[in-house]
C-alpha positions in Angstrom: -12.9 12.4 -1.9 -9.5 10.9 -2.3 -8.6 10.1 -5.9 -4.9 10.0 -5.5 -2.7 7.3 -7.0 -1.9 6.0 -3.5 -5.6 5.5 -2.6 -6.3 3.9 -6.0 -3.5 1.4 -5.4 -4.7 0.8 -1.8 -8.3 0.1 -3.0 -7.1 -2.0 -5.9 -5.0 -4.2 -3.6 -7.9 -4.5 -1.2 -10.6 -5.2 -3.9 -11.0 -8.8 -3.0 -11.6 -8.0 0.7 -13.9 -5.1 -0.1 -16.0 -6.8 -2.7 -18.6 -8.2 -0.2 -19.2 -4.7 1.1 -19.6 -3.0 -2.2 -23.3 -3.7 -2.9 -24.3 -3.0 0.7 -22.6 0.4 0.9 -23.8 2.0 -2.3 -25.1 5.6 -2.0 -26.7 5.3 1.5 -26.8 7.4 4.6 -25.4 10.5 3.0 -22.7 8.9 1.1 -24.1 10.0 -2.2 -21.7 9.8 -5.2 -20.4 7.6 -7.8 -19.5 4.1 -6.7 -16.7 3.7 -9.2 -14.0 6.1 -10.4 -11.6 6.0 -13.3 -8.0 5.8 -12.2 -4.6 4.9 -13.4 -2.6 2.1 -12.0 0.9 1.6 -13.4 -0.1 3.5 -16.5 -3.2 1.5 -17.1 -6.7 3.1 -16.8 -9.0 1.1 -14.5 -12.5 1.5 -13.1 -12.4 0.9 -9.4 -14.5 1.5 -6.3 -13.0 4.1 -4.0 -15.0 3.9 -0.8 -15.7 7.1 1.0 -14.8 7.5 4.7 -18.4 7.2 5.8 -18.6 3.9 3.9 -15.5 2.6 5.5 -16.7 3.5 9.0 -20.0 1.7 8.2 -18.1 -1.4 7.2 -16.6 -1.6 10.7 -20.0 -1.2 12.3 -21.4 -4.0 10.0 -18.4 -6.2 11.0 -19.1 -5.6 14.7 -22.8 -6.4 14.2 -22.4 -9.5 12.0 -19.2 -11.1 13.0 -19.4 -10.4 16.7 -23.1 -11.1 16.6 -24.5 -8.0 18.3 -25.9 -4.7 17.3 -23.5 -1.9 18.2 -25.0 0.6 20.7 -23.8 4.2 21.0 -21.5 2.9 23.8 -20.0 0.2 21.5 -19.4 2.8 18.7 -17.6 5.0 21.2 -15.5 2.1 22.2 -14.7 1.4 18.5 -13.7 5.1 18.2 -11.4 4.8 21.2 -9.9 1.7 19.6 -9.3 3.8 16.5 -7.6 6.5 18.5 -5.4 3.9 20.2 -4.6 2.3 16.8 -3.7 5.7 15.4 -1.2 6.2 18.3 0.7 3.0 17.9 -0.1 1.0 14.7 2.6 2.3 12.5 5.2 3.2 15.2 6.7 1.4 18.0 6.0 3.9 20.8 2.4 4.8 21.4 1.4 8.4 20.8 4.8 9.5 19.6 3.6 9.8 16.0 0.3 8.9 14.3 -0.3 7.1 11.0 -1.3 10.4 9.4 2.4 10.6 8.6 1.9 7.5 6.5 -1.5 8.3 5.0 -2.6 11.5 3.3 -6.4 11.4 3.7 -9.2 10.2 5.9 -10.1 7.6 3.4 -6.6 6.2 3.4 -6.4 6.2 7.2 -9.8 4.5 7.6 -9.1 2.0 4.9 -5.9 1.0 6.8 -7.9 0.7 10.0 -10.7 -1.4 8.4 -8.1 -3.7 6.8 -6.3 -4.1 10.1 -9.5 -4.7 12.2 -11.4 -6.9 9.8 -8.8 -8.6 7.8 -5.6 -8.4 10.0 -3.7 -6.7 7.1 -1.3 -3.8 7.1 -0.4 -1.5 4.2 3.3 -1.5 3.3 3.2 1.2 0.7 2.8 -1.4 -2.0 0.3 -4.0 -0.9 -1.7 -5.4 2.1 0.3 -7.9 4.2 -1.2 -10.2 6.8 0.0 -9.3 10.3 1.8 -12.0 12.1 
């Protein structure tokens, strides 16, 4: 579980977008653990939800099911995974597959939060805050 300063900042900056998912994704489907963690942001202690990677993946599935109005099948989930692979190859670099965002993110949680924020909210992390993509 990522508890780094970077992930804390990413989650803090995404708290408004993530709030509707908080109650739905508490301790389910093997994601047992505390919902909130103590962290420090700019020298101030805060209590913040740090979603686990499995919770972030479930958010995307819920988005597909509710916003796109269909229940994802195994095939749809495979397509979403292929979208994730494609995104990894080109999202943070101009040339596809020359470099992946793992150079920008240090954990699976950071990487999946960036993907969820892009897919659901059309926002991209700039190392400080989430910015709407134009």
